[in-house]
N, C-alpha and C positions, 0 to 999 in steps of 0.2 A: 653200675645201678641195678638194683633188683627190679624184677617185673612186679607190677601193681598185684596185690593180694585181694581177689574177690571176696566179699562177705555177703553171704546169703541174708537178705533182709525180707524176703516174702515169696509166696507162690501163687501163682494164678490158679483159681479153682474153676468150677464149672460155669458156664454162662448164667447170667441173671436176665430174665425178660427176653424180649425179642429185638432190642435196639442195640445189641453188641456190648452190653455191660457184663462184667465179670465179678465173681466173688474173688477177693483177694485175702490170703491169710498172711498177716503181717508179723515179722519177728521183732519189730522195734518196741522199745519199752513201752511207748504209747502207740498203739496202731496208726494213728493219724499222722504220726512223725514220718512215717514211710515217704510222704510226698516232700519232705523238707529237705532231702538230700540231692535234689535235683534228677536228672535222667538216671534210670536204672538200666541195666543190661542184663542179658541172658547168659553171658559167659561165652557166646559164639558170635558176638559182634552186633547182635540187634539191641537197639536202644529204645526205651519207652519212657513216655510221661505217664503219670498216674494223676487222676482227679477222683477224689471221693464224692460220690452222689448219694451214699447212705452209709450207714455202719457196715463195714465188710464189702460194700459193693462199690466198684470203681468203673470209671471210663478210662479206657487206655488208648494212647496214641503212640503208633511207632514212628520213630524218627529215622529217616533214611534220605540221604543225599540232600539235605536242607528241606525236605518235605515232611509234613506228617500225615499219617493216615490212621484211621481208627476202625475197628471192626463195626460194621453197620447192621449186621445180622447175627442171630444166635448161632448159625453155623460158622460164621467167621470167628466169633468169639470162642466157640468150642474148640477151634485149632489151638488156641493158647493154653488150653487146660494143661495144667502141670508145669508150665514154664517158670522156672526158678528166676527170681529177680534179684540181682546183685548190685552192689557198689564197690568201688575200690576202697580198700582199707584206709588210704590216706584221706578219703572224704569224710571219715567219722571223726568226731572230736577227740582229743586226747582223753582217756579215762582219768578220773579223780585218783589221788594217791590212794594206795591199798586197793585199787579196783583195776580190773583188766576185762579185755574182750577174750571170749573163749578161743577166738581164732589166733589170738597172740600166743596161745599154748603149744601151737603146732611148731615143731622143730627144737623145743626145749629139751635138755638133757633131763632124763628121769633118774633120779638118785635115791639110795636108800637113805635112812635116818642117820647112819654113820658115814655118808658121803660117798659111797661107791656107785659109780655110774653104772646103770643096768641097761639103759637103752635111750631111745628118743621118742618123745610124744610125736607120733605120726598123724593123729586124727583126734577129733572130739566128736563123739557121737550122742545124739540125745534123741530117744525113741518116745519121749513122753513121760517116762518115769524117773527122770533125772540123767544127768550127763555122765559119760564114761569116757576116759582118756585111753586111747589105743596106743600101747607102748610097743615100738619095734625093739625087740630084746636082742640078745647075743645071737650071733649066727648060728644056724642050726635049730633054733626054736622059733616058735610061732609067735604072733603078737599076743599080746596080754591086755585084756580089758579091765581096766581099774575103775571102780565107781568113784566118781568126783564128788567125794564128801570130804568133810573136814577130818574125819578119822583116817581115811584112806589116802588123802592127800593133804598132809597137815601144813605144808608151805608151798606157796606158789611165789616165785620171783623172776618174773619175765625180764626185768631190768638185769639181772645177773645170769640169766639164760638157763635157769633150771627149775625144776619142781621136785619136792621131796615126796616120795610115795611110801606108804607104810600099809599096804592092803592086807586083808586077812590072808593067812599063808595059803589056804586052800585055792586062791586065785593065782598064785606064782608057780610057775613052772620050777621043778627042782634045779633046772640048769641055771636059774638066775640066782640061786643060793650058792651055787658050786660052779664058779668060773672054770675051774679046770675040767669038770664034767662036760661043759659046753664046748670045750676045744677038742674033745675026743670023738 
């Protein structure tokens, strides 16, 4: 049985006010849905319940040993700044046909349009201007970042275990195009 895969759903921001409330950036399709998944965790064992008090502002309660505690002051809330809020992948509903979660791309084989495997999707990065797939390529070459656009990634098939990548040639290291060269 594989370990649960954590999915980042939000990040605790700076405190709001003096009563322990915090700003929360939600990655859910509708920010308010962040509360519908039940307890969230920080990836290190701490569990939290979240209750929205205003748009983007939440009251957090930490769950520990059957007790709930919440920050009561601005300073206590400030200690939670930049805490990432996760749920396990199994807690998310199955995506609709022809849809997928970006986290489901991690571990898929990366193939060229002619079917040659060139590596594996190691990570999905999104810095705000669009997602990129990090492809761990052949031994001896570094990872390749491929823009996650329809032109560069024309096919995504999580059920079959692969993505087709066809990025602009300037993004691909020469060793990906010549497997014999990668082995030398």
